C-alpha positions as CSV (number, residue, x, y, z in Angstrom):
1,M,-12.6,-14.9,3.3
2,E,-14.4,-12.8,-0.1
3,E,-12.4,-13.2,-3.3
4,H,-11.6,-9.6,-4.4
5,K,-13.7,-9.0,-7.5
6,I,-11.2,-6.8,-10.1
7,E,-13.0,-3.9,-11.4
8,R,-13.6,-4.0,-15.2
9,A,-13.4,0.0,-16.9
10,V,-13.8,1.3,-20.6
11,L,-11.0,3.7,-21.5
12,A,-11.9,6.7,-23.7
13,G,-9.8,9.4,-25.0
14,L,-10.4,12.1,-27.3
15,A,-7.5,13.9,-30.2
16,A,-9.0,17.6,-30.6
17,D,-7.7,20.1,-33.2
18,C,-7.6,22.7,-30.2
19,F,-5.4,20.4,-27.9
20,K,-1.9,20.9,-27.3
21,P,0.2,18.2,-28.3
22,E,0.6,17.0,-24.9
23,E,-3.0,17.2,-23.9
24,Q,-4.4,14.7,-26.8
25,A,-5.0,11.2,-26.3
26,T,-3.6,8.4,-29.0
27,E,-3.3,5.1,-29.1
28,E,0.2,5.0,-27.8
29,S,-1.6,6.9,-24.6
30,L,-4.3,5.0,-24.0
31,A,-1.9,2.1,-23.7
32,E,-0.3,3.9,-21.0
33,L,-3.8,4.5,-19.4
34,E,-4.2,0.6,-19.7
35,A,-1.2,-0.1,-18.2
36,L,-2.1,2.5,-15.0
37,L,-5.3,0.7,-14.8
38,E,-3.6,-3.0,-14.1
39,T,-1.4,-1.0,-11.5
40,A,-4.6,0.4,-10.3
41,G,-5.8,-3.2,-9.8
42,G,-8.1,-3.1,-12.7
43,V,-8.5,-4.7,-16.1
44,C,-9.4,-2.8,-19.7
45,A,-12.6,-4.2,-20.9
46,A,-12.6,-2.3,-24.4
47,K,-11.1,1.2,-25.8
48,L,-12.9,4.1,-27.5
49,L,-10.8,7.1,-29.2
50,Q,-12.7,10.1,-30.6
51,S,-11.3,12.6,-33.1
52,R,-13.0,16.0,-32.9
53,H,-12.5,19.9,-33.5
54,A,-13.3,21.0,-30.0
55,P,-14.7,18.7,-26.7
56,D,-18.1,18.7,-26.6
57,P,-19.0,21.4,-23.7
58,H,-21.9,18.9,-22.2
59,S,-20.7,15.3,-22.9
60,F,-16.5,16.0,-23.7
61,L,-17.4,13.0,-26.6
62,G,-20.5,14.3,-28.2
63,E,-24.0,12.9,-27.8
64,G,-23.4,9.8,-30.5
65,K,-20.2,8.6,-29.1
66,A,-21.2,9.4,-25.3
67,E,-24.2,6.7,-26.3
68,E,-21.5,4.2,-27.9
69,L,-19.5,4.3,-24.7
70,R,-22.8,3.4,-22.8
71,E,-23.4,0.3,-24.8
72,L,-19.4,-0.5,-24.5
73,C,-19.8,-0.6,-20.8
74,Q,-23.1,-3.0,-21.1
75,N,-22.0,-5.1,-23.5
76,H,-18.3,-5.9,-21.8
77,E,-20.2,-5.6,-18.4
78,A,-17.7,-2.7,-17.2
79,G,-18.9,-0.6,-14.1
80,M,-16.2,2.1,-14.8
81,V,-15.1,4.9,-17.9
82,I,-11.8,6.4,-17.3
83,F,-10.5,8.6,-19.6
84,D,-7.1,9.7,-21.0
85,N,-8.0,13.5,-20.9
86,D,-8.8,15.8,-17.6
87,L,-12.6,16.1,-17.2
88,S,-14.3,19.2,-15.7
89,P,-17.2,18.0,-12.9
90,S,-20.1,18.8,-15.2
91,Q,-18.3,16.4,-18.3
92,I,-18.0,14.1,-15.6
93,R,-21.8,14.4,-14.0
94,A,-23.4,14.2,-17.7
95,L,-21.0,11.3,-18.7
96,E,-22.2,9.3,-15.7
97,E,-25.8,10.3,-16.6
98,I,-25.6,8.7,-20.3
99,T,-23.4,6.1,-19.3
100,G,-25.0,4.9,-15.9
101,V,-21.2,3.9,-14.4
102,T,-18.5,5.8,-12.7
103,V,-16.4,8.2,-14.5
104,L,-12.6,9.3,-13.6
105,D,-10.2,11.0,-15.6
106,R,-6.3,10.1,-16.0
107,S,-5.5,12.5,-13.4
108,A,-8.1,10.7,-10.7
109,L,-6.6,7.4,-12.1
110,I,-3.0,8.5,-11.2
111,L,-4.1,10.0,-7.8
112,D,-5.2,6.3,-6.9
113,I,-2.3,4.6,-7.8
114,F,-0.4,7.1,-5.4
115,A,-2.7,6.3,-2.8
116,Q,-2.1,3.1,-2.8
117,R,1.6,3.0,-3.0
118,A,2.8,5.6,-0.7
119,R,4.1,4.1,2.5
120,T,6.0,6.8,4.7
121,A,4.3,9.7,6.8
122,E,5.8,12.3,4.1
123,G,4.1,10.0,1.0
124,R,1.0,10.3,2.7
125,L,0.6,13.3,3.2
126,Q,1.6,14.0,0.0
127,V,-0.7,11.9,-1.6
128,E,-3.7,13.1,0.6
129,L,-2.8,17.3,0.0
130,A,-2.7,16.2,-4.0
131,Q,-6.3,14.5,-3.9
132,Y,-8.0,17.1,-2.0
133,K,-6.2,20.0,-4.2
134,Y,-7.7,17.4,-7.1
135,L,-11.1,17.0,-5.5
136,L,-12.0,20.6,-4.4
137,P,-13.0,22.4,-7.5
138,K,-14.8,19.8,-8.5
139,L,-17.0,18.8,-5.0
140,S,-20.1,20.7,-7.0
141,G,-19.9,18.5,-9.6
142,M,-19.4,15.2,-8.7
143,G,-22.1,12.7,-9.4
144,K,-21.9,8.9,-8.9
145,S,-18.5,8.9,-7.8
146,M,-19.2,10.8,-4.9
147,S,-22.1,8.5,-3.2
148,R,-19.7,5.6,-4.1
149,L,-19.3,3.8,-0.3
150,G,-17.9,0.5,-1.6
151,G,-14.0,1.4,-2.5
152,G,-12.3,0.6,-5.4
153,I,-10.3,2.6,-7.9
154,G,-10.4,6.3,-7.9
155,T,-12.1,6.2,-4.2
156,R,-8.8,5.3,-2.2
157,G,-7.4,8.2,-0.1
158,P,-9.6,10.8,1.8
159,G,-12.3,8.5,2.0
160,E,-16.1,9.0,1.2
161,T,-16.6,10.6,4.6
162,K,-14.1,13.6,4.4
163,L,-15.0,14.1,0.7
164,E,-18.3,14.8,1.6
165,T,-17.9,17.7,4.3
166,D,-18.1,21.3,3.3
167,R,-15.2,23.3,1.4
168,R,-14.5,25.4,4.2
169,H,-13.4,22.0,6.0
170,I,-11.2,20.7,3.0
171,R,-9.3,24.4,2.6
172,A,-8.5,24.0,6.5
173,R,-7.4,20.2,5.8
174,I,-5.2,21.7,2.9
175,D,-3.8,24.4,5.4
176,R,-2.9,21.9,7.7
177,L,-1.4,19.6,5.4
178,E,0.5,22.4,3.7
179,E,1.9,23.4,7.1
180,E,3.1,19.6,8.1
181,L,4.5,19.5,4.7
182,E,6.6,22.5,5.2
183,Q,8.1,21.2,8.1
184,V,9.1,18.5,6.0
185,R,10.8,20.8,3.7
186,K,12.6,22.5,6.7
187,L,13.8,19.3,7.8
188,R,15.1,18.4,4.2
189,A,17.1,22.1,4.4
190,V,18.7,21.0,7.7
191,E,19.9,17.5,6.5
192,R,20.9,19.5,3.1
193,R,23.0,22.1,4.7
194,R,24.5,19.2,6.9
195,R,25.4,17.6,3.8
196,Q,27.1,20.5,1.7
197,K,29.4,21.0,5.0
198,N,30.9,17.4,4.6
199,E,30.9,18.4,0.8
200,I,29.5,15.2,-0.4
201,P,28.1,15.8,-3.8
202,V,24.5,14.8,-4.3
203,V,23.4,12.8,-7.2
204,A,19.2,12.3,-8.2
205,L,18.2,9.5,-10.5
206,V,15.5,10.9,-12.4
207,G,13.1,9.2,-15.3
208,Y,9.9,8.0,-16.8
209,T,7.9,5.8,-14.4
210,N,9.2,2.1,-14.9
211,T,12.7,2.6,-16.3
212,G,14.6,0.8,-13.4
213,K,15.7,3.7,-11.3
214,S,15.2,1.7,-8.3
215,T,16.9,-1.6,-9.7
216,L,19.9,0.9,-10.4
217,L,20.3,2.0,-6.9
218,N,20.0,-1.5,-5.5
219,R,22.8,-2.4,-8.1
220,L,25.1,0.2,-7.2
221,T,24.3,0.5,-3.3
222,G,22.8,-2.5,-2.3
223,A,19.7,-0.5,-1.1
224,E,17.4,-3.6,-1.2
225,I,14.6,-1.4,-2.9
226,P,11.5,-3.2,-4.0
227,A,12.1,-3.3,-7.4
228,N,8.7,-4.5,-9.2
229,N,8.0,-4.0,-13.2
230,R,5.1,-1.8,-12.6
231,L,4.2,2.0,-12.6
232,F,4.9,4.4,-9.7
233,D,6.6,1.5,-7.7
234,T,8.9,4.0,-5.9
235,L,7.0,7.3,-4.3
236,D,9.4,7.7,-1.1
237,T,13.0,9.4,-1.8
238,T,15.8,6.9,-0.6
239,T,19.4,8.1,-0.4
240,R,22.5,6.0,-0.1
241,Q,25.9,6.7,0.0
242,L,28.1,5.2,-2.8
243,T,31.8,5.2,-3.3
244,V,32.5,5.5,-6.9
245,S,36.4,6.0,-6.8
246,D,39.4,6.5,-4.9
247,R,38.4,10.1,-5.6
248,L,34.6,10.6,-5.1
249,T,31.7,9.6,-2.8
250,V,28.6,10.6,-3.7
251,L,25.1,10.4,-2.2
252,L,22.6,8.8,-4.7
253,S,18.7,10.1,-4.4
254,D,15.7,8.0,-5.9
255,T,12.9,10.1,-7.2
256,V,9.3,9.2,-8.4
257,G,9.0,8.4,-11.9
258,F,7.4,10.7,-13.8
259,I,4.7,10.5,-16.8
260,A,3.0,12.2,-19.3
261,K,0.2,14.5,-18.0
262,L,1.4,14.4,-14.6
263,P,-1.1,16.5,-12.8
264,H,0.4,19.7,-11.5
265,H,-1.7,19.0,-7.9
266,L,0.9,15.6,-7.9
267,V,4.1,18.1,-8.7
268,D,2.8,20.7,-5.9
269,A,2.6,18.1,-3.4
270,F,5.8,16.4,-4.2
271,R,7.6,19.3,-4.1
272,A,9.4,18.6,-0.6
273,T,10.5,15.3,-2.4
274,L,11.1,16.5,-5.8
275,E,12.7,19.8,-4.8
276,E,16.0,17.4,-4.3
277,L,16.5,17.5,-7.7
278,S,17.1,21.8,-7.4
279,Y,20.0,20.9,-4.8
280,A,21.3,17.7,-6.8
281,D,24.7,18.3,-8.0
282,L,24.2,16.3,-11.2
283,L,21.1,14.1,-12.5
284,I,21.4,10.6,-14.3
285,H,18.4,10.4,-16.5
286,V,17.6,6.8,-16.2
287,I,15.6,5.7,-19.8
288,D,14.3,2.5,-21.0
289,A,16.6,1.4,-23.9
290,A,13.9,-0.9,-24.8
291,D,10.8,1.6,-24.7
292,P,9.2,1.9,-28.4
293,D,8.0,5.4,-26.9
294,R,11.6,6.0,-25.5
295,E,11.8,9.4,-27.3
296,A,8.6,10.8,-26.5
297,H,9.1,9.6,-22.7
298,I,12.5,11.6,-22.9
299,Q,10.9,14.5,-23.8
300,V,8.5,14.1,-20.8
301,V,11.4,14.3,-18.7
302,D,13.4,16.7,-20.2
303,R,10.4,19.1,-19.4
304,L,10.2,18.3,-15.8
305,I,14.0,18.4,-15.4
306,A,13.7,22.3,-17.1
307,Q,11.0,23.0,-14.6
308,L,12.7,21.3,-11.2
309,A,16.2,21.5,-11.8
310,K,19.0,24.2,-11.6
311,P,19.7,25.3,-15.6
312,E,23.4,24.5,-15.1
313,T,22.6,21.1,-13.5
314,P,24.9,18.8,-15.5
315,V,22.4,15.3,-16.6
316,L,23.7,12.0,-17.5
317,R,21.7,10.2,-19.6
318,C,21.5,6.5,-18.8
319,Y,20.3,3.9,-21.0
320,N,19.3,0.9,-18.8
321,K,18.2,-2.1,-20.1
322,A,21.1,-2.0,-22.6
323,D,21.0,-5.8,-22.7
324,L,17.6,-5.9,-24.5
325,V,18.7,-3.9,-27.8
326,E,21.1,-3.6,-30.1
327,P,24.3,-1.8,-29.5
328,E,24.2,0.6,-32.3
329,A,20.6,1.6,-31.1
330,L,22.2,3.4,-28.7
331,P,23.7,7.0,-28.5
332,V,26.4,6.2,-26.2
333,G,29.4,8.7,-25.8
334,Q,29.6,12.4,-24.5
335,N,27.1,12.3,-21.6
336,N,25.2,9.2,-22.8
337,V,26.2,5.8,-21.0
338,A,24.3,2.5,-21.8
339,I,24.3,-0.1,-18.7
340,S,22.1,-3.0,-17.6
341,A,21.0,-2.3,-13.8
342,R,20.0,-6.2,-14.0
343,T,23.1,-7.8,-15.3
344,G,25.8,-4.9,-13.8
345,Q,26.8,-4.4,-17.8
346,G,28.1,-0.4,-18.4
347,L,28.2,0.6,-14.6
348,E,32.4,1.2,-15.1
349,A,31.2,3.8,-17.8
350,L,28.7,5.3,-15.6
351,F,31.4,5.7,-13.0
352,A,34.0,7.1,-15.2
353,L,31.4,9.6,-16.6
354,L,30.2,10.6,-12.8
355,E,34.3,10.5,-11.8
356,R,34.8,13.2,-15.1
357,E,31.7,15.5,-14.3
358,L,32.1,15.8,-10.5
359,C,35.9,15.7,-10.1
360,K,36.6,18.3,-13.3
361,D,37.0,21.3,-11.3
362,L,39.3,19.7,-8.8
363,R,43.2,20.3,-8.9
364,R,46.2,18.0,-7.3
365,A,48.9,20.1,-6.1
366,V,51.3,20.1,-3.3
367,F,51.7,23.5,-0.9
368,L,54.3,24.3,1.6
369,L,52.2,25.9,4.6
370,P,54.1,28.2,7.3
371,Y,53.7,26.6,10.7
372,S,51.4,29.7,11.2
373,M,49.1,28.3,8.8
374,G,48.3,25.0,11.1
375,G,44.2,25.4,11.0
376,M,44.4,24.8,7.6
377,V,45.3,21.5,7.3
378,E,42.5,20.7,9.6
379,T,40.4,22.9,6.8
380,L,42.1,20.8,3.8
381,H,40.8,17.7,5.8
382,D,37.0,19.0,5.8
383,K,36.6,20.3,2.6
384,A,39.6,18.5,0.3
385,R,41.0,15.0,-0.2
386,V,44.5,15.0,1.5
387,F,47.1,12.3,0.6
388,R,49.8,13.0,2.8
389,V,51.0,15.5,5.1
390,D,54.6,15.7,6.6
391,Y,55.6,18.5,9.3
392,T,59.3,19.8,7.7
393,A,62.0,22.8,8.7
394,A,60.4,24.5,5.9
395,G,56.9,24.5,7.0
396,I,54.2,22.1,6.3
397,E,54.1,20.1,3.2
398,I,50.5,18.9,2.0
399,E,49.5,17.2,-0.8
400,A,45.7,17.4,-1.7
401,E,43.3,17.5,-4.4
402,V,41.2,21.1,-4.4
403,D,38.4,22.8,-5.7
404,E,39.2,26.2,-7.6
405,V,38.1,28.2,-4.4
406,L,40.9,26.5,-1.8
407,F,43.2,26.2,-4.9
408,G,43.0,30.3,-5.2
409,R,43.5,30.8,-1.3
410,L,46.8,28.3,-1.4
411,A,48.0,29.5,-5.2
412,Q,51.0,31.2,-3.4
413,Y,52.2,28.3,-1.4
414,E,52.3,25.7,-4.3
415,I,55.4,23.8,-4.5
416,V,55.6,23.9,-8.7
417,R,58.3,20.8,-9.5
């Protein structure tokens, strides 16, 4: 059997005065790019970070730095350059001509990882749609990367033969994929209505990639999702029922991890999955407590939550891997909790916060209903937590925990003791 050759790449990035903060390449973002490359199955041979007032319209870095990039590839036997920034088709073509190797940008690398990770039919549909949307405007400018037939990083997914077809075919494929994903959305909507009818709150786990969301879901529900220490290990949403207390049962959903500079094509394509956030009753923002870039990653996730979730949705910040840091380094209290999904530390505090948030609008009361309202007993069993029902000479005495709407309907029948 032929041994798989690990692809070597030079990582490059540009910090330009005219870039927005989230567009800049930094030492930290290059380190994350290296982790992404390792996730894709490659290895970093060298790094190059350039500072300019503005990107060069032709070679992005400028001719001198592009030549330096070519020398780095030759000296380190690298067959690829991966940029931490997004590149135009003409810039990719120019850089490939100068360096003599394949050039990819950060978005292409992330799309490649998603193509490797997708397991379900829905996940593969979403990845394929994102790749086509990314490639369509670039087709006219694709250079060496369009002719690579040997596979490897940046070539997974739709495949070369499909990419070489005309734009009309690709647009038609995009339309078909969007139709199929619309059917997925409709199916999810049906499932959601069923959940809402059963009055089960939905809690979604969100967070930066590799913060331990799947490990936490496994610890809480025994879901047995593969949980590995690598980026984007979970692409397909998993939902499990979790009993928090005798008052509260929720549906807990895992979601794909976020990352800085997440390609907008991916956000669009994964909307069928990510729109679960807009229907969640509560979000648990899972944070890697030991992450040196913790605060920057929190900001990335907060921006995406603001984009995808309902404005009023409560968010609990859950500092995972708390066993790896000093307790005073974590802001616990209010809507923050420190836990370790690996050891189980702090889960009682997490449960207490969940119950406080999701049960705060419930009221426990005893009602005396006339027998003519016997149908309300079934309604209370469906929409409330019933503790006891006694059929007395005076009427039906029922003790239950109800929301504000139900309490308003039954307030006149409450027995005040």
